[in-house]
C-alpha positions as CSV (number, residue, x, y, z in Angstrom):
1,X,-91.1,124.0,-107.6
2,X,-91.7,120.3,-107.1
3,X,-94.7,120.4,-109.5
4,X,-92.6,122.1,-112.1
5,X,-89.8,119.6,-111.7
6,X,-92.1,116.7,-112.0
7,X,-93.4,118.3,-115.2
8,X,-89.8,118.6,-116.4
9,X,-90.1,122.4,-116.6
10,X,-86.5,123.6,-117.4
11,X,-87.0,126.9,-115.3
12,X,-88.0,124.9,-112.2
13,X,-85.0,122.6,-112.6
14,X,-82.7,125.6,-113.0
15,X,-84.2,127.1,-109.9
16,X,-83.8,123.9,-107.9
17,X,-80.2,123.4,-109.0
18,X,-79.4,127.0,-108.3
19,X,-80.9,126.8,-104.8
20,X,-79.5,123.4,-103.8
21,X,-76.2,122.9,-105.6
22,X,-74.2,125.0,-103.1
23,X,-75.6,123.1,-100.2
24,X,-74.9,119.7,-101.7
25,X,-71.3,120.8,-102.6
26,X,-70.8,121.9,-99.0
27,X,-72.0,118.6,-97.7
28,X,-69.5,116.8,-100.0
29,X,-66.6,118.9,-98.8
30,X,-67.6,118.4,-95.1
31,X,-67.7,114.7,-95.7
32,X,-64.2,114.7,-96.9
33,X,-64.7,114.6,-100.7
34,X,-61.9,116.2,-102.6
35,X,-62.7,119.6,-104.1
36,X,-62.2,118.3,-107.6
37,X,-64.6,115.4,-106.9
38,X,-67.4,117.4,-105.3
39,X,-68.8,118.9,-108.5
40,X,-69.1,115.4,-110.0
41,X,-70.9,114.2,-106.9
42,X,-73.3,117.1,-107.1
43,X,-74.0,116.3,-110.7
44,X,-74.6,112.6,-109.8
45,X,-77.0,113.7,-107.0
46,X,-79.0,115.7,-109.5
47,X,-79.0,112.8,-112.0
48,X,-80.7,110.7,-109.3
49,X,-83.1,113.4,-108.4
50,X,-84.1,113.7,-112.1
51,X,-84.6,110.0,-112.4
52,X,-86.6,109.7,-109.1
53,X,-88.4,113.0,-108.7
54,X,-91.8,111.3,-109.3
55,X,-91.0,108.9,-106.4
56,X,-90.4,111.6,-103.9
57,X,-93.3,111.9,-101.5
58,X,-93.0,114.6,-98.9
59,X,-95.5,113.0,-96.5
60,X,-93.8,109.7,-96.3
61,X,-90.1,110.5,-97.2
62,X,-89.7,113.6,-95.1
63,X,-88.4,116.9,-96.4
64,X,-86.9,117.4,-99.9
65,X,-83.8,118.7,-98.0
66,X,-83.5,115.4,-96.1
67,X,-84.1,113.4,-99.4
68,X,-81.2,115.3,-101.0
69,X,-79.0,114.6,-98.0
70,X,-79.7,110.9,-98.3
71,X,-78.9,110.8,-102.0
72,X,-75.8,112.8,-101.4
73,X,-74.6,110.3,-98.7
74,X,-75.2,107.4,-101.1
75,X,-73.2,109.2,-103.9
76,X,-70.4,110.0,-101.5
77,X,-70.3,106.4,-100.5
78,X,-70.0,105.4,-104.1
79,X,-67.1,107.9,-104.6
80,X,-65.3,106.8,-101.5
81,X,-65.6,103.1,-102.5
82,X,-64.2,103.9,-106.0
83,X,-61.3,105.9,-104.5
84,X,-60.4,103.2,-102.1
85,X,-58.4,101.5,-104.9
86,X,-56.4,104.8,-105.4
87,X,-53.5,105.6,-103.1
88,X,-54.5,107.4,-100.0
89,X,-52.9,110.7,-98.9
90,X,-50.9,110.8,-95.7
91,X,-53.4,110.9,-92.9
92,X,-56.1,109.5,-95.2
93,X,-58.9,107.4,-93.7
94,X,-60.8,104.3,-94.8
95,X,-64.4,104.3,-96.1
96,X,-66.0,103.8,-92.7
97,X,-64.2,106.8,-91.2
98,X,-65.2,108.9,-94.2
99,X,-68.8,107.9,-93.9
100,X,-68.8,108.9,-90.2
101,X,-67.8,112.4,-91.4
102,X,-71.0,112.8,-93.3
103,X,-73.3,114.8,-91.2
104,X,-76.4,113.1,-89.8
105,X,-79.2,115.7,-89.7
106,X,-80.9,113.8,-86.8
107,X,-78.0,113.7,-84.4
108,X,-75.3,116.2,-85.5
109,X,-75.7,119.6,-83.9
110,X,-73.9,121.2,-86.9
111,X,-76.4,119.8,-89.3
112,X,-80.1,120.1,-88.7
113,X,-83.2,120.3,-90.7
114,X,-82.3,124.0,-91.1
115,X,-78.7,123.4,-92.3
116,X,-78.3,125.4,-95.5
117,X,-81.8,126.7,-95.5
118,X,-80.6,130.3,-95.5
119,X,-78.6,129.5,-98.6
120,X,-81.6,127.9,-100.2
121,X,-83.9,130.8,-99.4
122,X,-81.4,133.3,-100.7
123,X,-81.1,131.4,-103.9
124,X,-84.8,131.2,-104.4
125,X,-85.3,134.8,-103.4
126,X,-82.7,135.8,-106.0
127,X,-84.8,133.9,-108.6
128,X,-88.2,135.3,-107.7
129,X,-87.0,138.8,-107.0
130,X,-87.4,139.8,-110.6
131,X,-91.1,139.0,-110.5
132,X,-91.8,142.1,-108.3
133,X,-91.5,145.8,-108.8
134,X,-88.5,147.5,-107.2
135,X,-90.6,149.2,-104.6
136,X,-92.4,146.0,-103.6
137,X,-89.0,144.2,-103.4
138,X,-87.5,146.9,-101.3
139,X,-90.4,147.0,-98.9
140,X,-90.1,143.2,-98.4
141,X,-86.3,143.2,-98.1
142,X,-86.1,146.1,-95.7
143,X,-88.7,144.7,-93.4
144,X,-88.3,140.9,-93.7
145,X,-84.5,140.6,-94.2
146,X,-83.1,143.8,-92.6
147,X,-85.8,143.8,-89.8
148,X,-86.7,147.4,-90.1
149,X,-89.9,148.8,-88.9
150,X,-92.7,149.0,-91.5
151,X,-93.5,152.6,-90.6
152,X,-89.9,153.6,-91.2
153,X,-89.8,151.7,-94.5
154,X,-93.1,153.2,-95.6
155,X,-91.8,156.7,-95.0
156,X,-88.5,156.0,-96.8
157,X,-90.2,154.5,-99.8
158,X,-93.1,156.9,-100.0
159,X,-95.7,154.1,-99.3
160,X,-98.4,153.6,-96.8
161,X,-97.6,151.3,-93.9
162,X,-100.4,148.9,-95.1
163,X,-98.7,148.8,-98.6
164,X,-95.5,147.8,-96.9
165,X,-97.2,144.9,-95.1
166,X,-98.9,143.9,-98.3
167,X,-95.7,143.9,-100.3
168,X,-93.9,141.8,-97.7
169,X,-96.8,139.4,-97.6
170,X,-96.8,139.0,-101.4
171,X,-93.1,138.1,-101.6
172,X,-93.4,135.8,-98.6
173,X,-96.4,134.0,-100.2
174,X,-94.4,133.6,-103.4
175,X,-91.4,132.2,-101.5
176,X,-93.7,129.7,-99.7
177,X,-95.1,128.6,-103.1
178,X,-91.6,127.9,-104.4
179,X,-90.5,126.0,-101.2
180,X,-93.5,123.8,-100.6
181,X,-96.4,122.9,-102.8
182,X,-99.9,123.8,-101.6
183,X,-101.7,121.2,-99.4
184,X,-102.8,118.1,-101.4
185,X,-100.4,118.8,-104.3
186,X,-97.1,117.5,-103.0
187,X,-98.1,114.0,-102.3
188,X,-98.3,111.2,-104.9
189,X,-101.8,110.1,-105.7
């Protein structure tokens, strides 16, 4: 996905936005952004990502997820500073208190490196699902997501057990390709 985004491939950008926008929106709401401000903040985050995608380097900057969180925090700070001049609601807080509400993935048990990953994976799976035959997708879904035994799935779908394992492997490999670039391709030269 990163390669495609760096090449400004509209499909890859659409995939990234579809996968990460709900997570960024949730971070905004958790941090205390008003629901009517959150979509604008999400849009600002993606504007920064578009401007700086070539600067992202997984090996030195950490995960893409962490990079998005950092950008989101900065955009939330901008929003909170601007709204400071607006009247605050009863029980409102100042900028510093709001910043403390923003989850820190390193120390907050509610936000970890895996926060939102299920949502991201589901978004990406929805996008790549159409690349596979119905039977391949069902074999993957029933074994990987629902946790059913390959032998039971093979019997239900009229496939060999080996074919079920191969189908699951193909979808998982495709998912990994979308999530992280192959070794040597994600880092800047």
